[in-house]
C-alpha positions in Angstrom: -3.7 -2.9 27.1 -0.6 -4.7 28.5 1.2 -5.1 25.2 0.9 -8.9 25.0 -0.1 -10.2 21.6 -3.8 -11.1 21.1 -5.8 -12.7 18.4 -8.4 -9.9 18.4 -7.4 -8.1 15.2 -10.0 -8.6 12.4 -7.4 -8.0 9.7 -6.2 -11.2 7.9 -2.7 -12.2 9.2 -1.1 -15.3 7.7 1.1 -16.3 10.6 -1.0 -17.4 13.6 2.2 -18.2 15.6 3.6 -14.7 15.1 1.0 -12.4 16.7 3.6 -10.3 18.4 5.0 -9.3 15.0 1.5 -8.5 13.7 0.9 -6.3 16.8 4.2 -4.5 16.2 3.2 -3.8 12.6 -0.3 -2.6 13.8 1.3 -0.3 16.3 3.4 1.2 13.5 0.4 1.9 11.3 -1.5 3.3 14.4 1.2 6.0 15.0 -0.9 9.2 15.5 1.5 11.2 13.3 0.4 9.2 10.2 -1.9 10.8 7.7 -2.9 8.4 4.9 -0.6 5.5 5.6 -2.4 4.3 8.7 -4.4 1.3 9.8 -7.3 2.2 7.5 -4.9 2.1 4.5 -3.6 -1.3 5.6 -7.1 -2.6 6.0 -8.2 -1.3 2.6 -5.2 -2.9 0.9 -6.0 -6.2 2.5 -9.7 -5.9 1.6 -8.7 -5.2 -2.0 -6.5 -8.3 -2.1 -9.5 -10.4 -1.0 -11.6 -8.7 -3.7 -9.0 -9.5 -6.3 -8.7 -13.1 -5.2 -12.5 -13.5 -5.2 -12.5 -12.1 -8.8 -10.0 -14.8 -9.9 -6.7 -13.0 -9.5 -4.0 -15.6 -8.8 -1.2 -14.9 -6.3 0.7 -16.5 -3.5 -1.4 -15.6 -0.4 1.2 -15.7 2.3 4.0 -13.6 0.8 1.5 -11.1 -0.7 -0.4 -10.6 2.6 2.9 -10.2 4.5 4.1 -7.7 2.0 0.9 -5.8 2.4 1.4 -5.7 6.1 5.0 -4.6 5.8 4.9 -2.2 2.8 4.1 1.0 4.7 5.0 -0.1 8.2 7.8 2.5 8.1 6.6 5.7 6.6 7.8 9.3 7.0 7.7 10.5 3.5 11.5 10.1 2.9 12.9 8.7 -0.2 13.8 5.3 1.2 10.2 4.7 2.5 10.0 1.3 0.9 13.6 0.2 1.7 13.2 0.4 5.5 10.0 -1.8 5.8 11.6 -4.3 3.4 14.6 -4.4 5.7 12.3 -4.9 8.7 10.7 -7.9 6.9 14.2 -9.3 6.2 15.1 -9.0 9.9 11.8 -10.2 11.4 10.6 -13.0 9.2 13.5 -15.5 9.2 12.5 -18.4 11.4 8.8 -17.7 10.8 8.7 -18.5 7.1 11.2 -20.0 4.7 14.0 -18.1 3.1 12.2 -17.9 -0.3 9.2 -16.3 1.3 11.4 -13.8 3.2 13.0 -12.8 -0.1 9.7 -12.6 -1.9 8.1 -10.4 0.8 11.1 -8.0 0.7 11.0 -7.9 -3.1 7.3 -7.1 -3.1 7.7 -4.3 -0.6 10.4 -2.7 -2.7 8.2 -3.0 -5.7 5.6 -0.7 -4.2 8.1 2.2 -4.7 7.4 2.1 -8.5 4.2 0.1 -8.8 5.5 -1.3 -12.1 5.4 -5.1 -11.9 6.0 -7.2 -15.0 2.8 -8.7 -16.4 4.1 -12.2 -15.5 4.7 -11.1 -11.8 1.3 -12.2 -10.4 2.2 -11.4 -6.9 3.5 -8.0 -7.8 0.5 -7.2 -9.9 -1.9 -8.1 -7.1 -0.1 -6.1 -4.5 0.5 -3.1 -6.7 -3.2 -3.0 -7.7 -4.4 -3.4 -4.1 -2.1 -0.6 -3.0 -3.2 1.8 -5.8 -6.8 0.8 -5.6 -7.5 4.0 -3.5 -7.2 5.9 -6.7 -10.4 4.4 -7.9 -12.4 5.1 -4.7 -15.7 7.1 -4.7 -15.1 10.8 -4.8 -15.6 11.4 -1.1 -13.1 8.7 -0.1 -10.6 9.9 -2.7 -10.8 13.4 -1.4 -10.3 12.1 2.2 -7.2 10.2 0.9 -5.9 13.4 -0.8 -6.4 15.4 2.4 -4.7 12.7 4.4 -1.7 12.7 2.1 -1.4 16.5 2.6 -1.6 16.0 6.3 1.3 13.5 6.1 3.4 16.2 4.5 2.3 19.0 6.8 6.0 20.0 7.3 6.1 21.2 3.7 4.9 24.6 2.5 1.9 24.6 0.1 4.1 25.5 -2.9 6.6 22.7 -2.2 3.8 20.1 -1.6 1.8 21.1 -4.6 4.8 20.9 -6.9 5.7 17.4 -5.6 2.2 16.1 -5.5 1.6 17.3 -9.1 4.7 15.5 -10.2 3.5 12.3 -8.6 0.1 12.6 -10.2 1.6 13.4 -13.7 3.8 10.3 -13.3 0.7 8.2 -12.6 -1.2 9.6 -15.6 1.8 9.0 -17.8 1.6 5.2 -17.2 0.1 3.2 -20.0 -2.1 1.6 -17.3 -2.3 2.0 -13.6 -3.6 -1.5 -12.9 -2.3 -4.9 -14.0 -4.8 -7.6 -13.0 -7.7 -8.1 -15.4 -10.3 -7.3 -12.7 -8.6 -4.0 -11.5 -8.0 -2.9 -15.1 -11.6 -3.3 -16.0 -13.1 -2.0 -12.8 -10.7 0.6 -11.4 -8.7 2.1 -14.3 -11.2 4.6 -15.6 -12.4 5.9 -12.2 -8.8 6.1 -11.0 -7.8 8.2 -13.9 -10.8 10.5 -13.4 -9.9 11.0 -9.8 -6.2 11.7 -10.5 -6.9 14.1 -13.3 -9.5 15.9 -11.2 -7.0 16.3 -8.3 -4.3 17.5 -10.7 -6.5 20.1 -12.3 -7.3 21.5 -8.8 -3.7 21.6 -7.7 -2.4 23.4 -10.8 -5.4 25.8 -11.2 
């Protein structure tokens, strides 16, 4: 491949005149050092956004899709993992979309750090639900996800990883609800909690 942008990607991209940016984002997700936060993750988040839209969830398509593309474009497990892709969006998008869309994309990317959108934040609810939808996956896919997360933190000892992962899972189970759109709440909440509680029980056994 000669590095020039193409229109060959099957993933929905809302800026047909900015294929070079899309290809740069794809290259970031395709980094072979990635574990979970790879092109498959991006594809699944985009698929879930389409599923939510088909089920009646209302959100602004362009900023939410762009936020999905950017949200894990920089990922190395460090604490500012959401801040750096937000900054990339703020640098790359001016001139391609209006200022309000740039600001909204960056806000949404930063929101994925907490996954705690306000109920009135329709864009945030859709992106958060699509990102966390992996928690409700069938058991085999969930176990693949959990293994990929471990691979992403291969530099940590088992004890350190288990303690940190258990804290993340406990924080998730402590939320009054994992999902915010009506569709995700009705379809994904119960299987997600079962998966998370099962993983947590294995980690702390």
